[in-house]
N, C-alpha and C positions, 0 to 999 in steps of 0.2 A: 495361231500364228505358226507359220512353218519356218524353215531356214536354208540357207545356201549351203551344199554340202561342202563344195572342197574350192580352191582356187582362190582368188585374190581378196574376195569377200566371205570366204568360209566360216560357218559359225554365226554369220549375221541373219539377224532374224528380217522375215519380212511379212507384211500383212497380207492377208487373203480377205476377197470379199465376204460380206456376212451371210448371205445367203443365194442361192442359185448356181454356186460353181462347184465343182468337186476338184481341189487342187491335187496335182499328183505328189503321192508321199514322198519325204525324202528320201525312202528305202528305193523306191521305184526309181525315182532319180539317180539316186546313185549307181543303182544296176544298168541303168540306160546309159550313163555317160562311161561306165566302164565297157561296155558293150561297142560304144562307139569310139572310144579310146584304140580298140583293137585294129580298128579298118578306117577311121577318118582323122585327117588333121585338121582339130579345132583351131589350132593357134591361127588368127587372121582371118577366121571363118566370115563371111556375109550369113546372119541367120534369120529366119522368118519364123515367126511364133504365131499360129493362127488358131483363135478360140483362146486368146491368151489367158484369159481369167485372172490369175494374180501376177502372171509373167513369171512365174518361179524358173519354167524350161528356159526361157531367153534371156534371165538374168544368170542362170547358173552358166549358160554357155558364156556369156560375157565373161563370168567371174574366172572360167578356166580358161580364157585367152580367145574367144571369138572376137573380131573387132567391130563389127556392128552387128545390132538386132532389131529387127522392125516388129512391133508387136501390134496385132490386128485383134480387137475386141469389139462388140456392138453394145455390150451393157454397158451403161453409163456409169453406174457403181465400181463395177470392175475394172473398167478404164480409168477411173479416178484412182483406185487402189494401186493401178501399175504405176501410174505417174507418181504418186506417193513414194512408191519403192524405190522407181529410178531416182529420185530426186534425195530419198534417205540413203540410198547406198552411194551416193555421188558418181553414178555411171556415166562415163561418156560413150557415144556411139550407139545410144539408145534411142529410138524413134517410135511414138505411140500415133496407131491411126484407128480414130474411132470409126466404126462402121461394120457392116456387116462382110462376113469373109467373102461371100460372093461378089458384092458389090467392089470391093478392093480388088479381087482377083480379075475381074472381068476388066478393069482399066489397065491391066498389062504393067509391064515395067521395062525400063532400059537395061537395068543390070541383074541377071539371075542370082539367085542365092546359093550359096554351097549346103545349107543345111536347113531344111524346113520341118517344124514341128505343127502337128494338127491334132488337138485334144478336144474333140468337138462333145458337146454334151451327149450322154449314151443314148439319149432318146433321137437324136438325129438319126434319120435313116441311112443305111447303107448307098443308097442311088445319090444322096447328096454329098456323101463322101466321096464317092466315085466322082462326082461334077467336080469336086474340089482337085482331086488327083489329075483329073484332063485338063483342069484349068492351068495348074502348075507348069504343067508340059505345053499346052497351046499359045499359053499366053505370055511365055518368057521368064518366068518367074525362076525356072529351074533350066540347068545346062547338063552336059555329058559329063558325069561324075557327081553330081550333086545328090545327097542323102535326104529321104525322107523319112520321118517316123510318125506312125498315127498309134495314138490311143485309142484303145475301146475297151467295152466291157468284156469280161474273159470268157462270159457264156455265149455271146453272137457269134454268127458266122464269121469265117475270114474273109480278107478284102481281096476282091478281084483286081488287082493292078491294071491299070491300062497300059496298051502298047509302050512300050519304051522304058518301062520299068523293071528292073530286075530284082525279085525278093531277096534279101538275103537272111533274115529269119524272123520267127515269132517267138516273144517270151510272153509267160504268163506270170503274174505276181499276183496273188490273191484274186480280187474282183476284176483285176486289169490285165488286158492284152496289149503288149506292145509289137506293131510290125514295122520291119524296118525293109528299106527299097533303096535302091541305086537308079538313078536314071542312065540309059545306055545309049 
């Protein structure tokens, strides 16, 4: 089990899927949200959590003041765990979308998100991750000022952010690399 680090649900434990996911550690989530706090107003934000796994990133954002979070997960076991975590915390503003990230993003959205987390399995190739970043731009999921956070393995190459994104910084925590960028 892992826990929500801070905010309204700080210290509360959440379940993680039994196998096949790699939840972002409490330490990495705490560091990530500290980085975000320096440049991004989380209060009232709309959050999109792609490859959501346990939902820890989106739930942490809701705990810290985000208004809404949409969790996208294709694995049925992981999606069930996200649903259980939402219910256990009594979180309002949370929506779970079961399906592949590609199919959900292809459908587009009417309202862009302020903050996007993408934590794909480390074995997903960079080309697929870049397709996700392009879809976030081209299908209306993000707007100017939106922030994206991509979690990858620390040993792999850095992302090639598509046009319209300005990288903020890259942080490494053990075997995890976080890359942050803003839509411009």
